[in-house]
PAFI-925077 format. One line per 10 residues: number of its first residue (from 1); their letters; for each residue x, y, z of N, C-alpha, C. Coordinates in steps of 0.02 Angstrom, whole numbers, m for minus. Example, Ala and Ser with C-alpha at 12.3 -4.5 7.8 and 13.67 -1.06 7.14 Angstrom:
! residues 2
1	AS	660,m284,390,615,m225,390,660,m165,390  642,m112,354,684,m53,357,645,2,394;
This chain:
! residues 316
1	XXXXXXXXXX	42,m60,1,m1,0,2,42,63,m1  25,113,m38,62,175,m38,52,212,29  100,258,42,100,292,108,39,342,111  5,342,168,m50,388,176,m25,459,182  m59,506,147,m39,574,149,m96,622,175  m156,595,179,m213,634,201,m252,592,251  m247,610,316,m273,569,368,m329,603,406  m383,566,420,m437,589,461,m435,553,527  m425,593,583,m425,565,651,m491,580,687  m529,531,705,m594,537,737,m588,517,808;
11	XXXXXXXXXX	m605,560,855,m594,544,927,m664,553,962  m683,502,1002,m742,508,1044,m714,531,1115  m726,593,1136,m699,621,1194,m730,589,1260  m788,557,1252,m821,526,1307,m796,459,1326  m762,425,1278,m740,355,1288,m682,351,1339  m689,305,1383,m632,291,1429,m613,347,1475  m660,397,1488,m643,449,1533,m611,510,1504  m605,514,1436,m580,575,1406,m509,566,1386  m468,619,1400,m398,621,1380,m389,650,1312  m438,687,1289,m434,715,1220,m375,760,1211;
21	XXXXXXXXXX	m363,805,1258,m308,855,1247,m240,819,1243  m231,766,1287,m169,733,1282,m160,696,1215  m212,669,1190,m213,632,1127,m200,682,1071  m231,740,1074,m225,793,1024,m149,811,1020  m118,823,1076,m46,840,1078,m4,785,1049  m19,723,1065,16,665,1039,12,663,962  m50,671,936,m61,669,864,m25,728,831  m30,785,859,m1,846,828,76,834,824  109,810,875,181,800,876,202,747,825  164,694,818,184,641,772,173,659,701;
31	XXXXXXXXXX	120,694,685,107,714,615,155,773,595  176,812,639,228,863,624,288,832,599  305,773,629,366,736,605,356,705,536  299,678,524,285,641,463,272,684,403  243,743,411,228,790,357,163,770,323  127,720,347,60,703,318,8,754,343  m39,772,297,m95,817,312,m147,776,354  m174,806,403,m224,773,445,m275,821,473  m334,794,490,m386,831,524,m410,790,581  m414,820,641,m441,786,700,m507,814,715;
41	XXXXXXXXXX	m556,769,718,m627,785,731,m652,751,792  m688,786,834,m713,758,900,m787,748,892  m810,684,906,m878,666,896,m922,703,950  m982,719,933,m1030,748,979,m1093,706,988  m1104,660,940,m1166,620,947,m1154,555,907  m1198,509,925,m1195,443,890,m1209,454,815  m1168,425,772,m1174,431,701,m1120,477,670  m1089,519,710,m1039,562,680,m981,523,648  m955,473,684,m900,434,655,m919,400,590  m980,375,586,m1004,346,525,m1006,394,470;
51	XXXXXXXXXX	m1036,451,480,m1047,499,429,m981,525,403  m937,541,452,m869,569,426,m831,522,389  m833,456,407,m796,404,374,m824,388,305  m890,390,301,m927,377,236,m908,434,188  m901,493,210,m890,550,165,m821,572,157  m775,540,189,m706,564,189,m671,554,122  m627,601,107,m579,591,50,m510,569,72  m503,560,140,m438,538,165,m417,469,141  m353,455,146,m330,386,129,m310,346,189  m325,371,248,m318,335,310,m364,368,363;
61	XXXXXXXXXX	m404,325,400,m442,348,457,m418,320,517  m408,361,570,m388,337,637,m446,348,684  m472,297,717,m525,304,764,m499,297,836  m511,346,874,m494,350,944,m553,343,987  m562,287,1021,m622,277,1064,m630,207,1079  m692,187,1101,m709,116,1115,m731,81,1051  m757,18,1063,m779,m23,1007,m836,6,966  m878,45,1004,m934,75,966,m910,129,917  m864,171,937,m839,221,890,m801,189,833  m761,137,849,m723,104,794,m768,70,745;
71	XXXXXXXXXX	m823,39,769,m872,8,724,m910,56,683  m924,114,713,m955,167,671,m911,188,615  m847,200,629,m802,219,580,m793,164,525  m785,103,546,m780,46,501,m838,42,455  m896,48,483,m959,44,443,m960,99,389  m941,162,416,m936,217,366,m890,206,309  m833,175,322,m784,162,272,m809,107,225  m843,60,249,m872,12,202,m922,44,152  m960,90,179,m1008,131,142,m972,174,94  m912,200,113,m873,244,70,m853,211,6;
81	XXXXXXXXXX	m836,148,8,m824,109,m51,m754,114,m78  m710,153,m50,m640,163,m76,m588,117,m41  m612,74,3,m566,30,38,m516,68,79  m536,120,113,m488,162,153,m474,120,215  m407,113,235,m393,75,296,m411,112,360  m427,73,409,m443,99,478,m392,80,528  m369,129,569,m323,114,622,m359,135,688  m337,103,743,m371,111,806,m325,137,860  m348,186,898,m317,205,962,m370,190,1016  m359,138,1057,m410,116,1103,m424,168,1157;
91	XXXXXXXXXX	m490,173,1172,m507,226,1222,m570,207,1260  m597,150,1253,m659,127,1286,m644,83,1345  m699,51,1370,m691,7,1428,m656,m58,1415  m679,m92,1362,m655,m159,1346,m604,m158,1287  m617,m118,1233,m574,m113,1176,m559,m181,1147  m614,m218,1133,m607,m287,1113,m575,m291,1043  m594,m250,997,m568,m248,931,m492,m240,928  m469,m186,965,m396,m174,971,m363,m231,1000  m392,m262,1055,m363,m317,1088,m353,m377,1043  m406,m391,1003,m406,m447,956,m350,m442,906;
101	XXXXXXXXXX	m329,m383,886,m278,m371,833,m211,m355,863  m203,m360,928,m139,m351,960,m118,m277,960  m166,m229,963,m151,m159,965,m146,m137,1037  m92,m106,1055,m76,m84,1123,m131,m37,1149  m147,m43,1213,m194,5,1246,m160,71,1259  m94,75,1252,m58,138,1265,m65,179,1200  m92,243,1210,m103,285,1151,m46,297,1107  11,308,1136,71,320,1093,89,260,1055  88,200,1085,102,140,1049,52,124,996  m12,137,1010,m66,130,963,m59,175,902;
111	XXXXXXXXXX	m40,235,917,m29,284,863,30,262,817  80,233,853,137,209,811,113,151,763  71,106,790,43,55,750,2,83,690  m37,137,706,m78,169,652,m35,195,595  24,216,611,64,249,563,120,203,531  134,147,565,187,103,537,163,30,532  95,19,544,71,m49,542,54,m70,470  24,m129,467,10,m162,406,m64,m162,389  m88,m143,332,m162,m145,313,m177,m219,293  m226,m248,327,m247,m314,310,m321,m317,298;
121	XXXXXXXXXX	m348,m364,256,m419,m368,247,m453,m401,307  m511,m377,325,m549,m404,381,m620,m421,360  m638,m484,374,m708,m504,363,m753,m465,410  m813,m452,387,m864,m415,425,m930,m451,421  m964,m463,478,m1030,m487,476,m1080,m434,462  m1134,m450,428,m1186,m399,413,m1253,m428,435  m1295,m383,458,m1365,m401,475,m1411,m368,426  m1431,m402,372,m1464,m371,317,m1531,m339,340  m1566,m367,389,m1630,m343,411,m1625,m277,449  m1567,m264,483,m1550,m205,516,m1505,m156,482;
131	XXXXXXXXXX	m1478,m178,421,m1431,m138,384,m1373,m114,425  m1342,m162,461,m1285,m141,500,m1232,m198,498  m1173,m182,521,m1114,m225,518,m1092,m244,589  m1056,m300,593,m1020,m314,657,m954,m343,642  m906,m332,685,m838,m357,674,m819,m410,727  m850,m411,783,m834,m457,837,m882,m513,842  m943,m500,867,m989,m555,880,m1060,m528,884  m1108,m568,856,m1177,m558,868,m1206,m614,905  m1247,m604,957,m1266,m659,998,m1336,m653,1025  m1366,m711,1046,m1432,m712,1073,m1429,m755,1135;
141	XXXXXXXXXX	m1455,m724,1191,m1457,m764,1255,m1411,m734,1305  m1370,m773,1335,m1328,m755,1392,m1284,m695,1379  m1253,m690,1321,m1207,m633,1306,m1244,m570,1302  m1308,m571,1278,m1346,m510,1274,m1368,m488,1344  m1383,m537,1387,m1401,m521,1456,m1339,m492,1493  m1281,m521,1477,m1219,m493,1507,m1208,m421,1489  m1216,m407,1426,m1204,m338,1401,m1256,m289,1432  m1321,m313,1436,m1373,m269,1464,m1359,m252,1538  m1335,m298,1576,m1323,m287,1648,m1257,m253,1661  m1210,m252,1616,m1147,m218,1630,m1159,m146,1610;
151	XXXXXXXXXX	m1190,m107,1654,m1214,m40,1642,m1153,9,1638  m1163,67,1609,m1110,117,1607,m1085,135,1673  m1126,140,1726,m1107,157,1792,m1061,101,1819  m1078,38,1805,m1037,m16,1830,m969,m20,1792  m971,m4,1727,m909,m7,1688,m865,51,1710  m890,108,1725,m852,163,1746,m819,149,1815  m853,109,1860,m830,94,1925,m781,33,1925  m797,m19,1885,m762,m82,1886,m722,m96,1825  m726,m58,1771,m694,m73,1711,m719,m138,1678  m676,m175,1646,m700,m235,1613,m725,m291,1663;
161	XXXXXXXXXX	m708,m286,1726,m730,m336,1776,m805,m331,1780  m837,m276,1762,m910,m271,1760,m941,m325,1717  m906,m341,1661,m930,m392,1617,m926,m461,1650  m873,m471,1685,m864,m537,1717,m918,m548,1770  m927,m500,1811,m980,m505,1863,m1048,m512,1833  m1063,m475,1783,m1129,m484,1746,m1137,m551,1716  m1083,m578,1684,m1084,m643,1656,m1097,m699,1702  m1062,m699,1761,m1071,m752,1811,m1141,m745,1841  m1165,m688,1854,m1231,m678,1884,m1285,m709,1837  m1282,m694,1771,m1334,m714,1725,m1327,m788,1709;
171	XXXXXXXXXX	m1270,m820,1717,m1263,m891,1705,m1318,m931,1743  m1328,m914,1807,m1370,m955,1850,m1441,m936,1846  m1460,m895,1798,m1532,m877,1785,m1554,m897,1712  m1511,m939,1680,m1522,m955,1610,m1581,m1002,1604  m1622,m994,1555,m1674,m1040,1535,m1669,m1055,1460  m1679,m1120,1445,m1673,m1139,1372,m1736,m1123,1334  m1723,m1108,1268,m1774,m1100,1221,m1768,m1155,1166  m1821,m1165,1128,m1814,m1206,1065,m1784,m1162,1014  m1724,m1177,993,m1689,m1134,944,m1684,m1170,879  m1707,m1138,828,m1699,m1164,759,m1649,m1121,721;
181	XXXXXXXXXX	m1600,m1155,691,m1546,m1118,661,m1538,m1145,588  m1537,m1100,540,m1519,m1115,470,m1448,m1098,458  m1406,m1149,443,m1336,m1141,433,m1323,m1153,360  m1313,m1101,320,m1304,m1105,247,m1362,m1149,216  m1424,m1134,237,m1482,m1166,213,m1501,m1233,245  m1459,m1258,287,m1475,m1323,324,m1504,m1305,391  m1563,m1333,407,m1596,m1315,467,m1580,m1364,523  m1565,m1336,581,m1546,m1379,641,m1589,m1350,701  m1606,m1396,746,m1644,m1377,804,m1609,m1395,871  m1612,m1349,920,m1579,m1364,984,m1625,m1339,1039;
191	XXXXXXXXXX	m1612,m1365,1100,m1636,m1334,1161,m1576,m1302,1189  m1577,m1233,1186,m1516,m1198,1202,m1538,m1130,1235  m1488,m1099,1275,m1499,m1035,1302,m1459,m979,1272  m1407,m998,1232,m1363,m951,1201,m1339,m972,1134  m1340,m925,1087,m1314,m938,1020,m1269,m878,1003  m1207,m890,986,m1163,m835,972,m1131,m842,902  m1131,m791,863,m1102,m790,797,m1037,m750,798  m982,m783,791,m914,m755,798,m884,m736,733  m852,m676,729,m806,m658,680,m737,m667,708  m731,m641,768,m668,m646,811,m681,m694,867;
201	XXXXXXXXXX	m636,m740,884,m651,m789,932,m618,m781,1000  m573,m736,1009,m539,m726,1074,m558,m660,1103  m586,m662,1165,m604,m603,1202,m576,m607,1274  m511,m596,1284,m483,m607,1351,m518,m566,1406  m541,m511,1390,m577,m467,1439,m642,m492,1461  m675,m537,1421,m738,m568,1435,m731,m639,1454  m669,m666,1454,m660,m735,1471,m679,m785,1421  m676,m766,1355,m701,m813,1303,m641,m820,1255  m626,m884,1240,m575,m900,1192,m594,m965,1155  m617,m960,1093,m635,m1018,1056,m580,m1041,1009;
211	XXXXXXXXXX	m521,m1017,1019,m462,m1043,984,m454,m1013,914  m398,m1033,883,m375,m1002,820,m419,m1025,761  m465,m1076,770,m510,m1092,714,m559,m1036,699  m572,m994,745,m613,m936,732,m572,m878,707  m572,m867,641,m522,m821,609,m560,m768,572  m547,m703,588,m583,m648,552,m557,m636,482  m516,m679,456,m487,m668,389,m499,m731,344  m544,m775,364,m551,m839,327,m615,m842,286  m655,m785,281,m713,m785,240,m775,m816,266  m775,m835,330,m833,m867,361,m847,m836,429;
221	XXXXXXXXXX	m908,m851,454,m926,m838,522,m928,m902,560  m918,m903,627,m920,m961,666,m977,m956,719  m1012,m1014,723,m1072,m1013,767,m1061,m1061,826  m1079,m1040,889,m1076,m1081,946,m1142,m1084,979  m1168,m1143,991,m1234,m1152,1022,m1223,m1183,1093  m1243,m1149,1148,m1229,m1169,1216,m1295,m1193,1245  m1293,m1257,1271,m1356,m1287,1295,m1362,m1301,1368  m1306,m1307,1402,m1307,m1332,1470,m1345,m1287,1519  m1388,m1322,1561,m1419,m1285,1616,m1407,m1325,1682  m1370,m1381,1680,m1358,m1419,1739,m1312,m1380,1786;
231	XXXXXXXXXX	m1317,m1397,1848,m1272,m1366,1899,m1201,m1374,1886  m1183,m1435,1862,m1110,m1451,1852,m1090,m1411,1789  m1132,m1410,1737,m1112,m1375,1672,m1107,m1302,1684  m1154,m1272,1724,m1151,m1200,1738,m1090,m1182,1780  m1076,m1225,1828,m1020,m1213,1873,m957,m1213,1832  m949,m1262,1785,m891,m1267,1740,m885,m1202,1699  m942,m1183,1667,m941,m1120,1631,m924,m1059,1670  m951,m1052,1731,m937,m997,1773,m862,m997,1792  m833,m1055,1805,m761,m1058,1819,m720,m1036,1764  m742,m1057,1699,m703,m1040,1641,m708,m965,1629;
241	XXXXXXXXXX	m766,m934,1645,m774,m861,1636,m722,m826,1686  m724,m847,1748,m684,m815,1801,m608,m819,1786  m588,m877,1755,m515,m884,1737,m501,m861,1664  m556,m835,1634,m549,m806,1565,m524,m860,1516  m555,m919,1517,m529,m970,1471,m589,m1017,1454  m630,m994,1409,m687,m1037,1385,m670,m1065,1319  m670,m1130,1311,m661,m1162,1249,m715,m1212,1232  m718,m1238,1174,m770,m1286,1156,m767,m1344,1201  m827,m1366,1225,m834,m1427,1264,m899,m1460,1245  m919,m1515,1281,m974,m1553,1259,m1043,m1515,1266;
251	XXXXXXXXXX	m1039,m1459,1300,m1104,m1419,1303,m1107,m1366,1252  m1058,m1363,1207,m1056,m1311,1156,m1048,m1347,1088  m1096,m1331,1040,m1096,m1358,972,m1072,m1298,928  m1025,m1312,881,m999,m1260,838,m1008,m1276,764  m1011,m1223,723,m1019,m1233,651,m980,m1170,621  m959,m1179,558,m937,m1120,519,m985,m1113,458  m999,m1050,441,m1050,m1038,387,m1043,m969,358  m1074,m962,302,m1073,m895,270,m1140,m857,287  m1195,m896,301,m1259,m866,315,m1294,m903,369  m1316,m867,421,m1347,m899,482,m1411,m861,500;
261	XXXXXXXXXX	m1463,m899,511,m1523,m866,534,m1548,m905,597  m1564,m866,649,m1579,m896,716,m1649,m875,733  m1695,m920,751,m1759,m908,779,m1763,m946,843  m1805,m922,891,m1809,m955,958,m1877,m944,989  m1901,m996,1022,m1965,m995,1057,m1954,m1019,1131  m1965,m977,1181,m1974,m905,1176,m1917,m869,1148  m1925,m806,1123,m1871,m769,1092,m1815,m758,1140  m1753,m752,1112,m1691,m737,1153,m1672,m664,1141  m1648,m633,1193,m1622,m566,1187,m1559,m564,1147  m1548,m511,1106,m1495,m507,1055,m1450,m450,1069;
271	XXXXXXXXXX	m1382,m457,1059,m1337,m404,1058,m1288,m412,997  m1265,m353,978,m1218,m350,918,m1161,m307,938  m1101,m335,939,m1043,m300,958,m1049,m255,1019  m1085,m285,1070,m1091,m251,1134,m1149,m201,1139  m1194,m204,1089,m1252,m161,1091,m1315,m199,1087  m1363,m191,1132,m1426,m227,1133,m1464,m213,1069  m1497,m265,1039,m1532,m257,979,m1599,m296,979  m1635,m292,1034,m1699,m323,1035,m1697,m397,1047  m1735,m435,1009,m1743,m505,1018,m1739,m544,954  m1728,m608,955,m1729,m647,895,m1796,m641,860;
281	XXXXXXXXXX	m1797,m653,792,m1747,m686,751,m1686,m638,735  m1629,m676,721,m1569,m642,704,m1541,m676,641  m1530,m631,591,m1506,m656,527,m1438,m625,511  m1385,m663,496,m1322,m635,483,m1286,m672,429  m1246,m633,392,m1203,m663,340,m1138,m627,338  m1088,m662,311,m1020,m636,308,m1007,m595,245  m968,m541,248,m942,m509,190,m866,m513,195  m838,m561,160,m765,m575,165,m724,m513,143  m677,m496,186,m632,m442,170,m662,m375,158  m719,m361,186,m756,m302,172,m724,m236,201;
291	XXXXXXXXXX	m683,m246,252,m648,m188,283,m575,m200,282  m536,m145,288,m468,m149,294,m444,m117,359  m404,m157,399,m384,m135,467,m309,m131,470  m282,m81,505,m211,m76,517,m194,m112,579  m145,m163,574,m126,m203,631,m52,m202,637  m27,m220,696,48,m228,706,78,m280,655  136,m269,637,168,m316,589,173,m389,620  183,m389,688,184,m455,720,120,m493,712  63,m460,717,m3,m493,705,m10,m516,635  7,m473,589,1,m491,520,43,m553,500;
301	XXXXXXXXXX	105,m556,525,148,m608,506,123,m676,542  102,m669,605,78,m726,641,15,m757,607  m23,m718,576,m87,m740,541,m80,m752,467  m16,m752,443,m4,m767,374,m30,m711,324  m33,m650,351,m64,m594,311,m8,m548,285  53,m561,302,108,m518,285,175,m554,289  224,m530,254,292,m555,265,326,m515,317  387,m530,337,418,m501,392,438,m426,381  437,m404,317,452,m334,303,395,m302,263  367,m248,285,310,m218,251,324,m141,254;
311	XXXXXX	295,m106,204,300,m32,201,255,m1,251  277,49,292,232,84,339,177,117,300  119,123,334,62,160,307,77,235,301  111,260,351,129,331,352,206,333,372  244,368,339,318,371,356,328,398,426  370,362,467,381,382,534,445,425,541;
């Protein structure tokens, strides 16, 4: 990729307690050295990051904020249609996207990745009925309850541990539904309380790791159906949440697919990338390589997406 010369920096000042002025100074100093033209814009309302990314003429967008801000910017760039790469400066509570791609939580290190990292294609899930995208996970059941109960006040007080507490609490109130799932046109039925559609499979902050088979660069989505309600099964799952190490076991059924449709009786609560979205049905399909993300060279090499030497996005 040619070096970026026109950069849009989008910052959510409300994410992670602020720090906008320090970030502005960091960006000013770095871009003064590189000579690249840039504009820093501060979001004021939901939708700003989407609109600015969709309409930008920049050849690199840097999103500073939490996963919500990053997903808005990513969705806008998909709508933009020019395959503009997106870089991340984490600034939210969990920062799961940045964590998944090995981007440092330190702003200076993350900015360094933004300017010297490697652009790689990223699969994106789409919800056609809601006209929206997701990069991490869409789920129905336990994970949606976890997200709902990890309130902003709790996250401000406890950080990502708010998710762990909410997850353990909701485990022991789970009730199964009859869940019908179409996986690439093949219908399957389960008695289950949770169905999760993964694009990324490792969330250390939430205690979930489904291993390297869940790959956001392989052109598919991965589905996990969780059915256990026994005391032993729930205790095992609670322990795995607490030690942040959940992997496939006999209570979890998995599939890979391009198109997934979930219905449930009674309906299950739904979340998409950490945002509540009503109740099932949930329809999702993959758009292979629909986004371009800037990642550290070490991540790109480890995932077979780059060789050991790559050209920086912006000269350092």
